[in-house]
C-alpha positions, 0 to 999 in steps of 0.5 A, spaced: 151 429 856 144 428 851 139 434 853 145 439 856 144 445 852 151 446 851 152 439 848 146 440 843 148 447 841 155 444 839 152 438 836 147 442 831 153 447 830 157 441 828 152 438 823 151 445 821 158 446 819 159 440 816 153 441 811 155 448 810 163 446 808 161 441 803 156 446 800 161 452 800 166 447 797 162 446 791 163 453 790 170 454 791 169 457 798 171 456 805 166 457 811 171 463 813 171 466 806 164 466 805 163 469 812 168 475 809 164 476 803 157 475 806 160 481 811 162 485 806 156 484 802 151 486 808 156 492 810 160 495 804 167 496 805 171 494 812 178 494 814 181 487 816 181 489 823 173 490 823 172 484 819 176 480 824 172 483 830 165 481 826 167 474 823 170 472 830 177 471 828 184 474 830 187 480 825 192 475 823 187 470 820 183 475 817 189 477 813 190 471 810 183 470 808 183 477 805 189 475 801 187 469 799 180 472 797 184 478 793 188 473 790 182 470 787 179 477 785 173 476 789 175 482 793 179 489 792 183 493 797 183 501 797 186 506 802 180 509 807 178 515 804 179 519 810 184 515 814 189 513 808 193 508 812 187 504 813 186 499 807 179 497 806 176 491 803 170 491 798 167 486 794 169 485 786 163 484 781 166 477 781 166 476 789 158 479 789 156 473 784 160 468 787 157 469 794 150 470 791 151 463 789 154 461 796 148 464 799 143 459 795 147 453 798 148 455 805 140 457 805 138 450 802 142 447 808 138 452 813 132 450 810 134 443 811 136 444 818 129 448 820 125 443 815 121 440 821 120 447 825 114 451 824 115 459 822 114 461 829 118 455 832 124 458 827 123 465 830 123 462 837 129 459 835 133 465 833 130 469 839 133 464 844 140 463 841 140 471 841 139 471 848 144 466 849 149 470 846 147 476 849 147 472 856 154 470 855 157 477 852 162 480 856 158 487 856 151 483 856 151 479 862 145 474 864 138 478 864 141 484 860 137 484 854 131 481 858 129 488 860 127 489 853 122 486 849 125 483 842 120 484 836 118 478 832 120 480 824 114 482 820 109 476 817 110 472 824 105 468 827 105 474 833 108 480 832 106 483 838 108 479 843 113 480 848 118 475 847 119 475 855 113 472 856 114 466 851 
């Protein structure tokens, strides 16, 4: 199995999750709870259905996660301004401060994971992982994204190169 892309990807994901789970446990969060708090921080108020889609869990699982976060006053829920039957979840101030502490811990794990890579290799890794995800997406299909150049974030070693030619 060694050397197979899927196996190595799963191995890296498993090692990352073990380290992140440990880091998040120290601030009283699970990986799933952290994902919800981080998503709300990035996107603002969202319905549970939208959170479930964006965090890759079922709506039932998301309802449990949101209920546990709400019980700890990390999130609040309010009616959508235009669709009153939809409840939107948003971060509380307590949730914002906890997710900030969690970010520091997760970023430390990420930094350790890529410590042996150059900045350019880190950008390449992110790009390659995105390409793999796009190729397996139900609507993307293999080669779907290869028709477009993917920009390299500013400040990288090469900001003009078309990623397909790498």
